[in-house]
C-alpha positions as CSV (number, residue, x, y, z in Angstrom):
1,M,95.4,110.7,100.7
2,P,93.3,110.8,103.8
3,D,93.8,108.1,106.4
4,D,90.1,107.0,106.0
5,D,90.4,106.5,102.2
6,E,88.7,103.2,101.2
7,W,91.4,102.2,98.8
8,L,94.1,102.9,101.3
9,Q,92.3,100.7,103.8
10,E,92.1,97.9,101.3
11,S,95.9,98.1,100.9
12,R,96.4,98.1,104.6
13,N,94.1,95.0,105.0
14,R,96.2,93.2,102.4
15,L,99.4,94.1,104.2
16,A,98.0,92.9,107.5
17,V,97.1,89.5,105.9
18,L,100.6,89.2,104.4
19,H,102.2,89.9,107.9
20,G,100.1,87.0,109.2
21,C,101.7,84.6,106.7
22,G,105.0,84.8,108.6
23,T,108.4,85.2,107.1
24,P,109.4,83.9,104.7
25,A,106.1,83.1,103.0
26,T,106.1,81.1,99.8
27,A,104.6,82.6,96.6
28,D,101.7,80.2,97.0
29,E,101.0,81.2,100.6
30,A,101.1,84.9,99.7
31,L,98.8,84.4,96.8
32,A,96.3,82.4,99.0
33,A,96.4,85.1,101.6
34,L,95.8,87.9,99.1
35,R,92.9,86.1,97.4
36,M,91.0,84.8,100.5
37,P,87.5,86.0,101.3
38,G,87.4,89.3,103.1
39,V,90.6,90.5,101.4
40,L,89.7,90.0,97.7
41,G,86.5,91.8,96.5
42,R,85.3,93.3,99.8
43,S,83.1,95.8,98.0
44,D,81.2,96.1,94.7
45,E,83.3,99.2,93.9
46,M,86.6,97.4,94.4
47,W,87.9,94.3,92.6
48,T,91.1,92.8,91.6
49,F,91.8,91.9,88.0
50,V,95.1,90.1,88.6
51,T,97.0,89.3,91.8
52,A,100.8,89.3,91.2
53,V,103.3,87.7,93.7
54,V,107.0,87.9,93.1
55,D,109.6,85.8,94.8
56,T,112.9,87.4,93.7
57,A,115.0,84.8,95.4
58,A,113.4,82.0,93.5
59,D,113.2,84.1,90.2
60,E,109.4,83.4,90.2
61,V,106.3,85.4,89.4
62,L,102.8,84.1,90.1
63,L,99.9,85.8,88.4
64,A,96.3,84.9,89.2
65,G,93.2,86.3,87.5
66,S,89.9,84.6,87.0
67,G,91.4,81.5,85.6
68,A,94.2,79.2,86.7
69,P,97.3,80.9,88.1
70,W,100.3,81.3,85.7
71,R,103.8,80.8,87.1
72,G,106.9,82.0,85.3
73,R,110.4,83.3,85.5
74,W,110.5,86.8,87.1
75,S,113.8,87.7,85.3
76,A,112.2,87.0,81.9
77,F,108.9,88.7,82.8
78,T,110.7,91.9,83.6
79,R,112.1,91.9,80.1
80,G,108.6,91.4,78.6
81,E,109.1,87.7,78.0
82,R,106.7,85.0,79.0
83,V,108.7,82.0,80.2
84,P,106.7,79.5,82.3
85,L,108.3,77.5,85.1
């Protein structure tokens, strides 16, 4: 993949935003950073259907699409189960 690839740059922008959150960032802080203007939907050709944030230490997964975010147990989610927090 060339360094000037549009999709690669999108990923690099997201990584830069996450680095700006500080360590450790909460799942809510990471989600807010990934969905802020200028990071989410920067172009008509690129969009995000769902943003997923996983906090393995808290056993939490946070999924955000067009509706309200869903928060659940990461350990259950990896087994294909939907267990809300």
